[in-house]
Short mmCIF file of the C-alpha atoms (twelve columns), coordinates in Angstrom:
data_MODEL
# 
_entry.id   MODEL 
# 
loop_
_atom_site.group_PDB 
_atom_site.id 
_atom_site.type_symbol 
_atom_site.label_atom_id 
_atom_site.label_alt_id 
_atom_site.label_comp_id 
_atom_site.label_asym_id 
_atom_site.label_seq_id 
_atom_site.Cartn_x 
_atom_site.Cartn_y 
_atom_site.Cartn_z 
_atom_site.pdbx_PDB_model_num 
ATOM 1   C CA . MET A 1   0.124   -0.126  0.095   1 
ATOM 2   C CA . PRO A 2   1.895   2.873   -1.181  1 
ATOM 3   C CA . GLY A 3   1.316   6.038   0.501   1 
ATOM 4   C CA . GLY A 4   -1.264  4.322   3.105   1 
ATOM 5   C CA . ARG A 5   -3.805  4.022   0.228   1 
ATOM 6   C CA . CYS A 6   -5.403  0.965   -0.570  1 
ATOM 7   C CA . LEU A 7   -5.992  0.974   -4.225  1 
ATOM 8   C CA . ALA A 8   -8.290  -1.359  -6.176  1 
ATOM 9   C CA . GLU A 9   -6.282  -3.226  -9.210  1 
ATOM 10  C CA . VAL A 10  -9.850  -4.149  -11.175 1 
ATOM 11  C CA . ARG A 11  -12.936 -2.430  -11.875 1 
ATOM 12  C CA . VAL A 12  -15.584 -4.714  -12.859 1 
ATOM 13  C CA . ARG A 13  -19.514 -3.700  -14.472 1 
ATOM 14  C CA . VAL A 14  -21.791 -6.286  -14.633 1 
ATOM 15  C CA . ARG A 15  -25.123 -6.044  -16.352 1 
ATOM 16  C CA . SER A 16  -27.873 -8.703  -15.559 1 
ATOM 17  C CA . GLY A 17  -31.275 -8.089  -16.792 1 
ATOM 18  C CA . GLU A 18  -32.332 -4.304  -15.555 1 
ATOM 19  C CA . TYR A 19  -29.669 -4.306  -12.975 1 
ATOM 20  C CA . GLU A 20  -26.148 -2.962  -13.352 1 
ATOM 21  C CA . PHE A 21  -23.511 -2.833  -10.883 1 
ATOM 22  C CA . GLU A 22  -20.078 -2.095  -10.626 1 
ATOM 23  C CA . VAL A 23  -17.137 -3.427  -8.158  1 
ATOM 24  C CA . GLU A 24  -13.499 -2.513  -7.464  1 
ATOM 25  C CA . CYS A 25  -11.510 -5.094  -6.113  1 
ATOM 26  C CA . ASN A 26  -7.894  -6.722  -6.171  1 
ATOM 27  C CA . LYS A 27  -7.199  -9.107  -8.636  1 
ATOM 28  C CA . GLU A 28  -7.527  -12.272 -6.499  1 
ATOM 29  C CA . ASP A 29  -11.093 -11.121 -5.478  1 
ATOM 30  C CA . ILE A 30  -12.100 -11.300 -8.776  1 
ATOM 31  C CA . GLY A 31  -13.219 -14.945 -8.570  1 
ATOM 32  C CA . THR A 32  -15.145 -14.326 -5.385  1 
ATOM 33  C CA . ILE A 33  -16.883 -11.354 -6.811  1 
ATOM 34  C CA . ILE A 34  -18.142 -13.207 -10.210 1 
ATOM 35  C CA . SER A 35  -19.254 -16.238 -8.369  1 
ATOM 36  C CA . LEU A 36  -21.779 -13.833 -6.150  1 
ATOM 37  C CA . THR A 37  -22.912 -12.169 -8.940  1 
ATOM 38  C CA . ASP A 38  -26.065 -14.060 -9.349  1 
ATOM 39  C CA . GLN A 39  -26.915 -14.007 -5.532  1 
ATOM 40  C CA . PHE A 40  -26.067 -10.431 -5.615  1 
ATOM 41  C CA . VAL A 41  -28.566 -9.632  -8.584  1 
ATOM 42  C CA . GLU A 42  -31.139 -12.095 -6.855  1 
ATOM 43  C CA . THR A 43  -31.098 -9.723  -3.423  1 
ATOM 44  C CA . LEU A 44  -31.305 -6.583  -5.994  1 
ATOM 45  C CA . SER A 45  -34.581 -8.138  -7.483  1 
ATOM 46  C CA . LYS A 46  -36.213 -8.513  -4.171  1 
ATOM 47  C CA . ILE A 47  -35.792 -4.841  -3.263  1 
ATOM 48  C CA . ARG A 48  -37.845 -3.313  -6.202  1 
ATOM 49  C CA . GLY A 49  -38.536 -0.046  -6.483  1 
ATOM 50  C CA . VAL A 50  -35.456 1.423   -4.883  1 
ATOM 51  C CA . ILE A 51  -31.712 0.865   -6.096  1 
ATOM 52  C CA . ILE A 52  -29.044 1.038   -3.343  1 
ATOM 53  C CA . ARG A 53  -25.762 2.046   -4.102  1 
ATOM 54  C CA . THR A 54  -22.987 1.652   -1.556  1 
ATOM 55  C CA . LYS A 55  -19.413 2.895   -1.463  1 
ATOM 56  C CA . THR A 56  -16.928 2.392   1.032   1 
ATOM 57  C CA . SER A 57  -13.621 3.860   0.816   1 
ATOM 58  C CA . GLN A 58  -9.977  3.498   2.580   1 
ATOM 59  C CA . PRO A 59  -8.529  6.483   4.986   1 
ATOM 60  C CA . ILE A 60  -5.207  8.081   3.744   1 
ATOM 61  C CA . GLU A 61  -2.661  8.059   6.184   1 
ATOM 62  C CA . GLY A 62  -3.134  11.365  8.206   1 
ATOM 63  C CA . GLU A 63  -6.629  11.766  7.336   1 
ATOM 64  C CA . LYS A 64  -9.745  10.753  9.535   1 
ATOM 65  C CA . ALA A 65  -11.233 7.839   8.198   1 
ATOM 66  C CA . PRO A 66  -14.627 8.057   6.578   1 
ATOM 67  C CA . PRO A 67  -17.828 6.479   7.375   1 
ATOM 68  C CA . GLU A 68  -17.472 2.800   6.539   1 
ATOM 69  C CA . THR A 69  -20.497 2.632   4.289   1 
ATOM 70  C CA . THR A 70  -22.552 5.533   2.871   1 
ATOM 71  C CA . SER A 71  -25.788 4.297   1.478   1 
ATOM 72  C CA . VAL A 72  -27.710 6.564   -0.941  1 
ATOM 73  C CA . GLU A 73  -31.197 5.396   -2.141  1 
ATOM 74  C CA . ILE A 74  -31.572 6.300   -5.776  1 
ATOM 75  C CA . PRO A 75  -35.350 5.582   -7.170  1 
ATOM 76  C CA . GLN A 76  -36.789 3.330   -9.368  1 
ATOM 77  C CA . ILE A 77  -38.470 5.852   -12.328 1 
ATOM 78  C CA . THR A 78  -40.957 5.982   -14.676 1 
ATOM 79  C CA . SER A 79  -40.139 8.661   -16.829 1 
ATOM 80  C CA . THR A 80  -38.829 8.280   -20.202 1 
ATOM 81  C CA . THR A 81  -37.968 11.862  -21.330 1 
ATOM 82  C CA . LEU A 82  -34.856 13.343  -20.073 1 
ATOM 83  C CA . THR A 83  -36.573 16.296  -18.364 1 
ATOM 84  C CA . SER A 84  -39.361 14.477  -16.747 1 
ATOM 85  C CA . ALA A 85  -36.731 11.788  -15.483 1 
ATOM 86  C CA . ILE A 86  -34.582 14.764  -13.865 1 
ATOM 87  C CA . MET A 87  -37.555 16.163  -12.311 1 
ATOM 88  C CA . GLU A 88  -38.752 12.739  -11.039 1 
ATOM 89  C CA . LEU A 89  -35.345 11.888  -9.308  1 
ATOM 90  C CA . LEU A 90  -34.515 15.092  -8.034  1 
ATOM 91  C CA . SER A 91  -38.450 15.162  -6.586  1 
ATOM 92  C CA . SER A 92  -37.815 11.895  -4.637  1 
ATOM 93  C CA . PRO A 93  -36.081 11.745  -1.135  1 
ATOM 94  C CA . TRP A 94  -32.440 11.208  -3.160  1 
ATOM 95  C CA . GLY A 95  -32.714 14.732  -4.570  1 
ATOM 96  C CA . ARG A 96  -33.393 16.896  -1.410  1 
ATOM 97  C CA . GLU A 97  -29.468 16.905  -1.371  1 
ATOM 98  C CA . PRO A 98  -28.097 18.975  -4.340  1 
ATOM 99  C CA . ARG A 99  -27.074 16.717  -6.783  1 
ATOM 100 C CA . THR A 100 -24.413 16.890  -9.306  1 
ATOM 101 C CA . VAL A 101 -24.249 16.295  -13.211 1 
ATOM 102 C CA . LYS A 102 -22.441 13.073  -12.714 1 
ATOM 103 C CA . GLU A 103 -24.631 12.070  -9.603  1 
ATOM 104 C CA . VAL A 104 -27.560 12.886  -12.303 1 
ATOM 105 C CA . MET A 105 -26.195 10.843  -14.773 1 
ATOM 106 C CA . ASP A 106 -25.534 7.624   -12.844 1 
ATOM 107 C CA . ALA A 107 -28.938 7.961   -11.488 1 
ATOM 108 C CA . LEU A 108 -30.472 7.970   -14.983 1 
ATOM 109 C CA . GLU A 109 -28.039 5.123   -15.878 1 
ATOM 110 C CA . LEU A 110 -29.256 2.946   -12.948 1 
ATOM 111 C CA . ASN A 111 -32.747 3.475   -14.502 1 
ATOM 112 C CA . ALA A 112 -31.732 2.533   -18.073 1 
ATOM 113 C CA . LEU A 113 -31.473 6.214   -19.166 1 
ATOM 114 C CA . HIS A 114 -28.206 6.859   -21.048 1 
ATOM 115 C CA . TYR A 115 -27.567 10.418  -21.753 1 
ATOM 116 C CA . SER A 116 -23.939 11.524  -22.293 1 
ATOM 117 C CA . HIS A 117 -22.478 14.482  -20.303 1 
ATOM 118 C CA . SER A 118 -23.015 17.022  -23.282 1 
ATOM 119 C CA . THR A 119 -26.767 16.436  -22.941 1 
ATOM 120 C CA . VAL A 120 -27.375 16.243  -19.448 1 
ATOM 121 C CA . GLY A 121 -25.198 19.031  -18.839 1 
ATOM 122 C CA . PRO A 122 -27.121 21.683  -20.817 1 
ATOM 123 C CA . GLN A 123 -30.239 20.182  -19.893 1 
ATOM 124 C CA . LEU A 124 -30.221 20.922  -16.055 1 
ATOM 125 C CA . ILE A 125 -28.763 24.439  -17.142 1 
ATOM 126 C CA . ARG A 126 -31.911 25.215  -18.670 1 
ATOM 127 C CA . MET A 127 -33.938 23.471  -16.592 1 
ATOM 128 C CA . THR A 128 -32.209 26.413  -14.104 1 
ATOM 129 C CA . GLN A 129 -32.919 29.074  -16.381 1 
ATOM 130 C CA . THR A 130 -36.655 27.934  -16.778 1 
ATOM 131 C CA . GLY A 131 -36.956 28.211  -12.986 1 
ATOM 132 C CA . LYS A 132 -37.662 24.406  -12.570 1 
ATOM 133 C CA . LEU A 133 -34.145 24.062  -10.663 1 
ATOM 134 C CA . ARG A 134 -31.851 25.798  -8.529  1 
ATOM 135 C CA . ARG A 135 -27.905 25.395  -9.072  1 
ATOM 136 C CA . LEU A 136 -25.887 25.656  -6.336  1 
ATOM 137 C CA . LYS A 137 -22.161 25.600  -5.692  1 
ATOM 138 C CA . LYS A 138 -20.523 22.104  -4.286  1 
ATOM 139 C CA . GLY A 139 -17.185 22.050  -4.355  1 
ATOM 140 C CA . ASP A 140 -15.310 23.053  -7.314  1 
ATOM 141 C CA . LEU A 141 -18.573 21.693  -9.206  1 
ATOM 142 C CA . TYR A 142 -22.323 22.929  -9.504  1 
ATOM 143 C CA . SER A 143 -25.351 20.543  -7.865  1 
ATOM 144 C CA . TYR A 144 -28.944 20.987  -8.761  1 
ATOM 145 C CA . VAL A 145 -32.188 20.943  -6.741  1 
ATOM 146 C CA . ILE A 146 -35.638 21.522  -7.624  1 
ATOM 147 C CA . ALA A 147 -36.477 25.010  -7.124  1 
ATOM 148 C CA . LYS A 148 -38.703 25.677  -4.247  1 
ATOM 149 C CA . LYS A 149 -42.019 28.008  -5.559  1 
ATOM 150 C CA . PRO A 150 -42.527 30.999  -3.848  1 
ATOM 151 C CA . SER A 151 -45.301 30.896  -1.239  1 
ATOM 152 C CA . VAL A 152 -48.102 32.989  -2.025  1 
ATOM 153 C CA . GLU A 153 -49.618 34.621  0.864   1 
ATOM 154 C CA . SER A 154 -53.134 35.543  0.949   1 
ATOM 155 C CA . ASP A 155 -54.869 38.676  2.299   1 
# 
């Protein structure tokens, strides 16, 4: 482990029916990962409606260790057009936290909607310009959330 980092040597992306998942592991673990694929897909098929993405990370020497596992629920959506799919994603509990273009693209892909960055990015900007979304700064990147409608006060 050079510099205290644990680096995965292999990245495997597996698609089975409507499910897709990606795993990073060492070369010697690849056989185990492949043998567990059917079991993993069977478990996913029982979840229906919510896809759980889990990411674990190793601490870098001298830094505070991150939480062992972070789970984010990405909803299964029914929309088939880009604008309505984005609105459905960002209207869900998953969308309450500001989401970057990459996060939106990943959620779309998990719902079998494959769009390029050069399509999703400009669409998010257009939706911001028309008042459907708000754009916020998230580190060096922009992130997007549903624009809150101004409350109407009655006299």
